[in-house]
N, C-alpha and C positions, 0 to 999 in steps of 0.2 A: 260464587260473588264474587266482585271487582279482589283486585290483587290490589293491594295498598304498598307502598316503598316509601318510609315515612321512618327510616329508624331515627333523624337525628331529628323530623319534622320538629320545632321548636320554637317556644315561648318560652322570655326567662318571668319568671314570678312578677306578679303586678298587685294592685287592688282595683276591682271593678263592680262594675255594681253588683256580680252576682257571684259574689264569692262563697265558692268555699269557707266548711267549718275549722277553721285551728286547727295543725294537727295535736300541735302540745301548747305548753305555755309551762315559760320557765326557762326555757331552750333559747340559743344565742341563735339570731336569724339574719341571714344573707340575703339580699333581693337582688333581681339580676331585672332587667328589664326590655322589650325586645321593640322594635320599632322595624317598620319594612326599610331591609338591607340594612338594618343595624343593630348589635349589639353592645349592652353597656350596665356595669357591675364594678362591684369591688374588685379591684388586684393581690388584697392580699385577707387570706380570714383565721381565724385560727383553728385548732386542728377541735378531733371531737366526735359530737353529735350536734349537728347543725339543724336547723328548722331554714328550709330555701323556702323563696315565695317567687310562684312565676308572674310575673307580671305584662301581658300580649296585648303591649297596643299597637298591633300590628292591624294587615288587614286580613291575614292569614293564620291558618292553624300552625302553633305552634308549639314546640315543647322544649325542655333545658335538658341534654345530660351535662355529667358531670363524668370526666375520666379524667385515672391519674397514669403520669406517664412512665415508663416503670425505665426506660431507657434514657442515659444523660445525655443521648448523641443526635435523639428527638424535638420537636418540639410543633410548635403550632404551627407553621408550614409544611411539616410535614403529613399532620390531620387533616390540614385544608386538603392535601394533594393525594393522600390516601382515602377521600372521604368521595372522589369523585369514580374511586372501582373499588369501595366496600363489601361491594358486594358480592368480593370474592373471600369478604371474612373478614375478624379481626385482626388487626394481627396482634404480636404478642407481645408484646410495649408498649399496649394502650388496653386497661384494666375501666372498663365501663361498671362506674359506681353510685347510677342514676341519675337524681336527678328529679326531678318534674317533669310528668307525663306530656300529653298534647292538649291543649288550650285552644278556646276559642278566642278569636280580637273582641277584648274589650272585658275579657273574663282574669279571676287569677284561681292560680293554685298552688295546694305548697305539701311536702313532704321533707323527711325526712332523710337525711341521708348521714352514713358517720365517714367524716373522715381523716387519714391520717398525713403526717408530717410530709410535704414534699409539693410536684409538681404536678399539673393538671391545665385541663384543658375544659370550656366551658363553651361548649356548641349548640347552637342556635340554627337550623337549618331547614329552609321549609321546603316547598313540594318547588317554589318558585325557583328555589339553587341550581336544579336544570338545564336552567338559559345560561348558554352561555356567558354570557351580559353581567349575571349578576354577579356582583362583588363579593364570591367567598370570604375571602380576608374577614369582612367587617361583619362577619357573623360569627364568631368564634374570637379568643382571648387566654392568653394563657393567664391562671390563677395561682398562686400561693400558699398553700396552708403552711403554719410555720404553730412549733408547737405550745399548747394552749399554758396560762400562767394561773387557770385554775383549777379544783378540782374535778376532773370525768364524774358526766352525768351520767345519773342511772339511764337506760332504755324506758318507754315510755310502758307504761303499760299496756297491755294487748288481750284484746276480745277473742284476736281470731285467725290464725297465720294460714298463708297465703303461699306455697308452694308453686313454684314453676318448674316443669320441665319437658322430656321431650316423651311425647306434643302434650301436658296438660294446663288444667290450671287446678289445685286441689285446695280448697276449704277446712282445717283443722282447727273449726266447728266452723259451720254454714253459723253465720252471724246471725242472729235475731235484727228485730225493727230497733232506733236509735241510733246515736252516736257512738259509733264501732270507729278504733283503731287496728289498726290492721298491720300488722308484720309482713311484711312483701320477701322470705328468700329464693334465690335460684340456686334449686340443689339438682338444677341439671348438667350437663357438659358440653352449652354452649349457653350464648349472650342469647338473655329476651327480656322482654319490659313487659304494661303494666298498662291496658287502654281501660278505665274502670265508669261507665258510664251509668244514667237511668235513662230508659227510655218512655219515649211519650205515646199517649193510646195503645194504638194498634200498631206501630211501628215495628219491623222488622230492621234483625241483623241488618241483611240487606243495605238497606233505608241508610243507615245509620253508616255503613260501609263508604256504600255510597257520595255521601253529604260529606267525607271525609279524606274523597278522594281528590289529586293533584290537580287541581283547573278547576275543580265542581264548584255546579250554581247551583245545587240540590242544598236544601235548607238541612241543616242538621240533626235529624227529629229526637230530638232529647238532650239533656243535662251532663258535657264534662267533668266528671267530677275529678278528683284528686288521682294523679293516674302516677306512675314512678317511671322513670326513665329506664337505660338500657340497665341491667346488672350481668357483670360476668359474672361465671360458673361463682358459689363461694358468697357474692357477696347477698346484703339486703336493705332493704329500708323501710318504711313504715310511712302509713296514710291513716288520716282522718275522713271518713265518709255520714253523711248522718242520711238513713237509711227509711225514709221514709216509705207507709205502705206503697209497690208498682211495679215494676218488669225492670231487672237491668243486667247491665250484659258484662262482661270482660273479656279482653282476647290477650292477644302478644299478635306485634304489628312485626316484627324481629325476621326479617327475609332471612331463609334457609340458603347460610352456602353451598350445598349440596348440590340442590333444583330450583332455588332461586323462587321458590314458593313463599310466602309469608306462613307464618307458624297459627294461626290462627287456621290456616287451609290442612294444616298438619293436623287436629287435631283439639288446639287451645284457644277454645275458645267454650266458654259456661255463659250462661244465659240461669236465672229463679228470680222469684219475687220473691219479696217479701208484703205477710198480709195486710 
């Protein structure tokens, strides 16, 4: 299988012609929009459970990753500089708190994240960011999370739990057909993320990965569903997906700091069928 280096490959939440089902109703929402070489969104949001919406108005596959700054001396420039060498691992001053996973151009995806008050960076770095001339600074910005003035909202009811660890994806239990809300938890010791997709016909995982590869002109043989951006150990998020009859794949695109291989190569890849 080809290796994908798509950690911050992101788009930010939108409304498109192929909207995925909403994760939940009644939660406060925050919307981010990505266009080629530009990310926009609010500068400030309230703490608690937040329905994050990604609007991809660009020409590449994007995802939106939300990360907490744990060091008061660090800021946006440090995150942008770190990204250039992120394959050496995630710094201890940055806690990955999810956001939204890979999203096709023109599509919208949604995920729920729990954000405590503090300083955050929202990043949307596509594969073309490897071009030295790409304005990296424009694809990330600082976000302040302030204490909420309302009572905390309870987490959504879930149909299944999906645990991410080294190196496996484990459903508890396997969800059946219908609209299902899934709690995604990183129970491992490394940063993990989740790509969730429905495959077309007899398409294989290799074809999906080829379609997602940087600079690829191959079509993506399926639909990218609501997915989760990078999660540090112990972090969690929620997604809702509509599991109609067909074949599905889940995998982790994070690159391992030890050997450089994407985690799906190590075994974080699971396929299943809904009858």
